[in-house]
VOGU-3710 file (C-alpha; in Angstrom, 3 decimals, decimal comma):
1> menenniidq> 130,103/39,055/32,327  133,400/38,295/34,015  135,873/35,999/32,310  137,220/33,469/34,829  139,127/31,449/32,233  142,852/30,962/32,435  144,206/34,344/31,307  147,784/33,108/30,996  147,376/32,218/27,300  145,806/35,557/26,417
11> telaendvfv> 148,010/38,275/25,004  145,766/41,187/26,000  143,623/41,648/29,087  140,404/43,588/29,212  139,096/45,641/32,124  136,471/43,003/32,963  138,831/39,992/32,985  139,433/38,263/36,298  141,758/35,512/37,530  140,290/33,409/40,336
21> vkqsfpvili> 142,013/30,736/42,410  139,490/28,392/44,009  139,687/25,255/46,048  139,684/22,317/43,646  136,148/20,935/43,844  136,960/17,320/42,829  139,962/16,964/45,148  138,064/18,137/48,220  134,970/16,064/47,420  137,045/12,924/46,874
31> aggfvfvmil> 138,912/13,491/50,161  135,676/14,073/52,060  133,988/11,060/50,456  136,983/8,850/51,193  136,903/9,809/54,863  133,155/9,078/55,042  133,672/5,636/53,455  136,400/4,904/56,028  133,997/5,851/58,804  131,160/3,683/57,509
41> sgvsielapv> 133,372/0,649/56,933  134,907/0,531/60,416  132,235/1,519/62,910  132,715/0,092/66,397  131,735/1,298/69,858  135,345/1,617/71,063  136,242/3,938/68,199  133,152/6,163/68,479  135,038/9,305/69,673  137,639/8,956/66,907
51> illvgiaalv> 134,948/8,330/64,300  133,093/11,420/65,477  136,207/13,612/65,042  137,010/12,133/61,632  133,357/12,557/60,630  133,482/16,240/61,499  136,645/16,623/59,386  134,943/14,847/56,476  131,910/17,089/56,784  134,122/20,190/56,724
61> llvlglqnse> 135,881/18,909/53,578  132,568/18,225/51,846  131,178/21,653/52,742  134,374/23,325/51,441  134,083/21,335/48,235  130,473/22,324/47,734  131,172/26,009/48,429  134,071/26,110/45,939  134,903/29,559/47,316  137,483/32,013/46,053
71> airidcngiy> 140,862/31,804/47,736  142,552/34,491/45,626  141,129/36,912/43,084  143,216/39,110/40,811  141,555/41,698/38,594  141,880/45,254/37,314  141,209/46,601/40,827  143,916/44,643/42,673  144,607/41,452/44,636  141,993/39,878/46,924
81> qskelvtdwk> 142,161/37,109/49,522  138,818/35,475/50,342  136,994/38,391/48,650  138,803/40,977/50,857  140,995/43,514/49,050  144,662/43,062/49,999  145,902/45,931/47,847  144,931/47,905/44,814  147,420/48,406/41,978  148,146/52,003/42,993
91> hfaaafisqa> 149,634/50,762/46,296  151,120/47,481/45,003  154,896/47,100/45,518  155,846/43,464/44,806  154,682/39,851/44,832  156,610/36,606/45,039  156,235/32,957/46,006  158,087/31,644/49,032  158,280/28,402/50,975  156,991/28,823/54,531
101> peigktednf> 158,939/26,442/56,762  156,959/24,278/59,160  158,633/22,050/61,717  158,009/18,371/61,111  156,479/18,783/57,657  158,133/17,473/54,514  155,582/18,554/51,895  155,557/21,880/50,082  154,129/24,834/51,956  154,069/27,626/49,371
111> vlivrffkdg> 152,787/31,103/50,153  152,190/34,178/48,041  153,763/37,230/49,637  152,318/40,567/48,565  154,067/43,794/49,543  152,145/47,055/49,379  152,016/50,619/50,643  149,339/52,377/52,693  148,545/56,060/52,482  149,846/57,936/55,523
121> ydgnfkmtip> 152,348/55,242/56,572  156,067/54,961/55,913  157,487/51,757/54,495  155,569/48,870/53,046  153,340/46,161/54,426  153,334/42,425/53,777  150,420/39,999/53,403  151,134/36,276/53,331  148,537/34,214/51,450  148,706/30,400/51,662
131> ltntqnksee> 148,816/28,438/48,408  147,460/24,962/49,089  147,723/21,749/47,108  143,939/21,715/46,674  143,750/24,955/44,677  142,962/24,923/40,962  145,797/27,214/39,788  149,567/26,858/40,009  151,969/29,270/41,693  153,334/30,275/38,294
141> evleaierfh> 149,851/31,103/36,993  149,183/33,309/40,034  152,402/35,283/39,513  151,718/35,631/35,783  148,217/36,981/36,493  149,606/39,494/38,982  152,205/40,652/36,483  149,705/41,010/33,637  147,080/42,862/35,675  149,728/45,125/37,178
151> qlslksltpl> 151,039/45,940/33,709  147,466/46,669/32,585  147,015/49,006/35,550  150,198/50,917/34,675  148,501/52,105/31,504  145,888/53,954/33,565  147,857/54,997/36,686  150,254/57,890/37,185  153,969/57,349/36,511  154,657/57,374/40,284
161> nqplqiggsa> 154,195/53,583/40,508  156,990/51,444/41,820  158,595/49,011/39,344  157,088/45,544/39,354  159,075/42,882/41,220  157,787/39,403/40,511  159,370/36,111/41,582  162,600/35,478/43,373  162,964/35,084/47,086  161,937/37,175/50,052
171> p> 163,919/40,420/50,485
//
């Protein structure tokens, strides 16, 4: 059975360990419930179109909360986004957290940037994965999991791997 516990406190990782970042179930359910309460407390005919749009947003939040789906998965095979493999450890080059600027926004907008190689192509590729405020793991925990699983993979891969580059800013 897979271990989805916080691996950060563990000194050794096993092949079947996994680090999963999910949407935070309570945060999304509370947000969705709050929006529904707002709708029910202020129903009027003039606001019907607005209430309909807000109701749809609340429904989406509640469905996301109930699904509690994986946003990021890190295991002995590589890094995944929404259950799709971004890169395996053989092709992994680097990972770091960056702030993605958005015009008019003052809150944090962190992203995980993963650089990797592809067979038959020169240079490396970049995947940008959003890190939202509603996820159940911190940016530091994500980087630590990547570092630990990459180090575990180095024990079984050939010495041709690139050195691990974790943290810092975008090159």
